[in-house]
Each structure stands twice: as C-alpha cells, then as structure tokens.
C-alpha positions in Angstrom: 88.8 115.8 88.2 91.3 116.3 91.1 94.7 114.9 91.8 93.2 113.2 94.7 90.5 111.4 92.7 93.9 110.3 90.5 95.5 109.1 93.1 92.3 107.9 95.0 92.2 105.6 91.5 95.5 104.3 91.2 94.9 103.1 95.0 92.3 101.7 94.7 93.1 99.8 90.9 95.9 99.1 92.3 94.1 97.1 95.1 92.0 95.8 92.6 94.3 94.6 90.6 96.1 92.6 93.4 92.5 91.0 94.3 91.9 89.9 91.6 95.6 88.8 90.5 95.0 86.6 93.9 92.0 85.7 93.9 93.0 83.7 90.2 94.6 80.6 90.3 97.9 79.0 88.8 101.0 81.9 87.8 100.7 85.3 86.0 102.9 86.6 83.3 103.1 89.7 83.9 103.9 92.8 86.4 102.4 94.9 89.5 101.9 98.0 86.9 100.5 96.1 84.6 98.0 94.0 87.2 97.4 98.2 88.5 96.0 99.5 85.0 94.4 96.4 84.3 92.2 97.4 88.2 92.0 100.9 87.4 89.8 99.7 84.0 88.4 96.8 86.2 87.3 99.7 88.8 86.3 102.0 86.0 84.4 99.4 83.7 82.8 97.6 87.5 81.2 101.2 88.5 79.4 102.0 84.9 78.1 98.2 85.4 76.9 98.4 88.4 75.2 102.4 87.7 74.1 100.9 84.1 72.3 97.8 86.2 70.9 100.5 88.7 72.9 99.0 92.1 72.0 101.9 94.5 74.6 103.9 96.1 75.2 103.1 100.3 76.8 104.7 102.4 79.9 102.7 103.5 81.4 99.9 100.9 79.4 98.8 98.0 79.5 95.5 98.3 77.6 94.5 95.2 80.2 97.2 93.4 83.3 95.8 94.4 82.8 92.3 93.6 81.8 93.2 90.4 85.3 95.0 90.1 87.0 92.3 91.3 85.7 89.7 89.0 86.0 91.7 85.6 89.8 92.3 87.6 90.2 88.2 87.4 89.4 88.4 84.4 91.0 91.2 83.2 94.5 89.4 84.8 93.6 86.5 82.8 93.0 87.6 79.4 96.4 89.9 79.4 98.4 86.7 81.4 97.7 84.5 78.5 98.1 87.3 75.9 101.4 87.8 77.6 102.4 84.3 77.5 101.3 83.7 73.8 103.8 86.1 72.9 107.5 85.4 72.7 109.9 87.6 72.4 
C-alpha cells in the first residue's frame, strides 16, 4: 500500500460516510471523524462484497459497488449513532 492509496481510501471513505450520513433520516449524534471511519469500513466491505457477488469492474464509476458502499454506510452510521445514543457519559 502506498501513501496515495491510503489517502485515496480516506477521501473515498469520507465521501461515502458523508453521503450515508446525509441520506439517513434524523440527526446522528456522531462526529465527522467517526463518520469517516464508518465510511472507510463501508467502502472496504462494499468492495469486498461486490467482488464476492461477481460484480464486474468497469471503466469509470462502478455504480453497483458504489450503491452497496453507500447502503452499508447508511446502516453503519445508523448503528453507530444508535450505540452512541444508548450510552450516557
């Protein structure tokens, strides 16, 4: 892994996490750092899931893979926000 690929994963994760957070109705009690982490995890899992399901890699944007990543980010943000809401400091 190069520094460029790590930075690319962070940027893509931030975008995926932000889209997931924006599409999730209601207010989420998590910060942007946690949103980025959820987005990175969702992007990695979405890519792996797309490969397992045999989604073809195409030149340009892989829309099916992107939709999978965003859906996973929505679910992830919802779970993390629910867990954070359940804890009191």
